[in-house]
C-alpha positions in Angstrom: 12.0 28.1 6.7 15.3 29.9 6.2 15.7 33.5 7.4 15.9 36.0 4.6 15.0 33.5 1.9 11.2 32.8 2.3 8.7 33.8 -0.3 5.0 34.1 0.4 3.2 33.0 -2.9 -0.2 34.5 -3.1 -2.9 34.4 -5.9 -6.1 32.8 -7.0 -6.5 29.1 -6.4 -10.2 28.5 -6.7 -10.1 26.2 -9.7 -7.9 23.2 -10.5 -6.2 25.2 -13.2 -5.4 28.1 -10.8 -4.2 25.8 -8.1 -1.9 24.1 -10.6 -0.5 27.4 -11.7 0.2 28.4 -8.0 1.8 25.1 -7.3 4.0 25.5 -10.4 5.2 28.9 -9.2 6.0 27.5 -5.8 8.0 24.6 -7.3 9.9 27.0 -9.6 10.9 29.1 -6.6 11.9 26.1 -4.5 14.1 24.7 -7.3 15.7 28.1 -7.4 16.7 27.8 -3.8 13.9 29.7 -2.0 11.7 28.5 0.8 8.1 29.0 -0.1 4.9 29.6 2.0 1.9 28.6 -0.2 -1.4 29.1 1.8 -3.4 26.3 0.1 -0.6 23.9 0.9 1.0 25.2 4.1 -1.7 27.3 5.9 -5.0 26.6 7.5 -6.8 25.7 4.2 -5.8 22.0 4.1 -6.9 21.5 7.6 -10.2 23.4 7.1 -11.1 21.0 4.3 -10.4 18.1 6.7 -12.6 19.7 9.3 -15.5 20.2 6.8 -15.6 16.4 6.3 -15.7 15.6 10.0 -19.2 15.0 11.4 -18.2 15.7 15.0 -16.8 19.1 14.0 -19.8 19.9 11.7 -22.2 19.4 14.7 -20.4 22.1 16.7 -20.8 24.5 13.7 -20.3 28.2 14.1 -17.9 28.2 17.1 -15.3 26.2 15.1 -15.9 28.2 12.0 -15.1 31.3 14.0 -11.9 29.7 15.3 -10.7 28.9 11.8 -11.4 32.4 10.6 -9.5 34.0 13.5 -6.6 31.5 13.3 -6.4 31.8 9.5 -6.4 35.6 9.5 -3.7 35.8 12.3 -1.5 33.2 10.5 -1.6 35.2 7.3 -0.6 38.4 9.2 2.2 36.6 10.9 3.6 35.1 7.7 3.3 38.5 5.9 4.9 40.7 8.5 7.4 38.3 10.2 7.5 34.8 8.7 8.3 35.6 5.1 10.8 38.0 3.4 9.0 38.7 0.1 5.6 38.4 -1.4 4.9 37.1 -4.9 1.5 38.2 -6.1 0.1 36.3 -9.1 -2.3 38.8 -10.6 -3.7 36.6 -13.3 -7.5 36.5 -13.6 -10.4 38.6 -14.7 -9.5 40.9 -11.8 -6.6 40.5 -9.3 -7.5 38.1 -6.5 -8.9 40.4 -3.7 -7.4 38.4 -0.8 -4.0 38.6 -2.5 -4.4 42.3 -3.0 -4.9 42.7 0.7 -1.9 40.5 1.5 0.3 42.5 -0.9 -0.8 45.7 0.8 0.0 44.3 4.3 3.4 43.1 3.1 4.1 46.5 1.5 3.1 48.3 4.7 5.4 46.0 6.7 8.3 46.9 4.5 8.5 43.6 2.6 9.3 43.6 -1.1 6.3 42.7 -3.4 6.9 41.1 -6.8 3.9 41.2 -9.2 3.5 38.4 -11.8 1.0 38.9 -14.6 0.4 37.5 -18.1 -3.3 38.4 -18.2 -4.2 41.8 -19.9 -7.9 41.9 -19.2 -7.6 44.3 -16.3 -5.4 46.9 -18.1 -6.6 50.5 -17.7 -5.5 52.4 -20.9 -2.6 50.0 -21.2 -1.7 50.1 -17.5 -2.6 48.2 -14.3 -4.3 50.0 -11.4 -1.5 52.1 -9.9 -2.7 51.3 -6.3 -1.6 47.7 -7.0 1.3 48.1 -9.4 2.9 50.7 -7.1 3.4 48.0 -4.4 6.3 46.7 -6.6 8.4 49.8 -6.0 8.7 50.5 -9.8 5.1 49.9 -11.1 6.3 46.9 -13.1 5.1 43.3 -13.5 6.9 40.1 -14.3 5.5 38.4 -17.5 7.5 35.2 -17.7 7.6 32.6 -14.9 11.3 31.9 -15.5 12.1 35.6 -14.6 10.4 35.4 -11.2 13.4 34.2 -9.1 15.7 36.9 -10.5 13.0 39.6 -9.9 12.6 38.4 -6.3 16.4 38.7 -5.7 16.4 42.2 -7.2 13.3 43.2 -5.1 15.0 42.0 -1.9 18.1 43.9 -2.8 16.1 47.1 -3.3 14.3 46.6 0.0 17.6 46.5 1.8 18.2 50.2 0.8 15.3 51.1 3.1 16.3 49.0 6.2 17.8 52.0 8.0 14.8 54.2 7.3 12.1 53.9 10.0 8.8 55.2 8.8 7.0 54.0 11.9 9.3 54.6 15.0 7.0 52.6 17.2 7.1 49.5 15.0 4.0 47.8 13.7 0.5 49.1 14.8 -0.6 47.5 18.0 -3.3 45.3 16.5 -1.1 44.1 13.7 1.5 43.1 16.4 -0.9 41.1 18.5 -2.5 39.5 15.4 1.0 38.4 14.3 1.8 37.1 17.7 -1.3 34.9 17.6 -0.5 33.8 14.1 3.0 32.7 15.2 1.3 30.4 17.8 -1.1 29.1 15.2 1.9 28.3 12.9 3.6 26.4 15.7 0.4 24.4 16.4 0.1 23.5 12.7 3.7 22.3 12.6 3.2 20.1 15.6 0.1 18.6 13.9 2.0 17.9 10.8 4.8 16.2 12.7 2.4 13.8 14.3 1.6 12.3 10.9 -1.6 10.6 9.7 -2.6 9.5 13.2 -3.0 13.1 14.4 -6.5 14.2 15.5 -8.2 17.1 13.7 -10.4 17.6 16.7 -7.4 17.9 18.9 -5.8 20.5 16.6 -9.1 22.4 16.4 -9.4 22.4 20.2 -5.8 23.6 20.5 -6.4 26.4 18.0 -9.6 27.5 19.9 -7.6 27.6 23.2 -4.8 29.6 21.6 -7.3 32.1 20.0 -9.3 32.5 23.2 -6.2 33.1 25.3 -4.6 35.6 23.0 -4.9 39.4 23.1 -6.2 39.3 19.5 -8.8 36.8 20.3 -10.2 39.0 23.0 -10.8 41.7 20.4 -12.9 39.3 18.4 -15.0 38.0 21.3 
């Protein structure tokens, strides 16, 4: 992923239609010259589904489920506060996706620009969205047309640069966010190695590596 040019694309992906919409947004951004981090494609999720079909892993149950929870959370924190440069939040749905609302808040707190995409008016409050979400965009606005997303991301990144010299938190990120991000970076490296090994790579080996990484990390010791 290129420094300064990576967009975290977050939103609902629980149905085929939602997943297709998220993939279409990712493709649009990639064709516009951005690098994209899309969790259902690039994160823990594809590997978790592989693990769920593996009988050896199923037999070991809760321990591995806990590893995937810790690794997935830490990877998200790392991508939000360090790996990516902007977050695109697809707010379409009966209510905005709760996990994505959390991610948008983390990105905002870390000083990353947040762009809101929305064509669904079911959650309007007297004609407006909830200000605690819309305010994450700097100007309480949403993008309504997919074709406008790349330009809005460029504008949001430009606005964010105005604040780069302003330090609202002199000590940097809160301690737990920092150690969770450090663990997430190691998880990301492990996933990349797994992908590079191709179809012959062992899910059990990856899961064992993730468990070791989590157990050895400062963040993992908080969860134990």
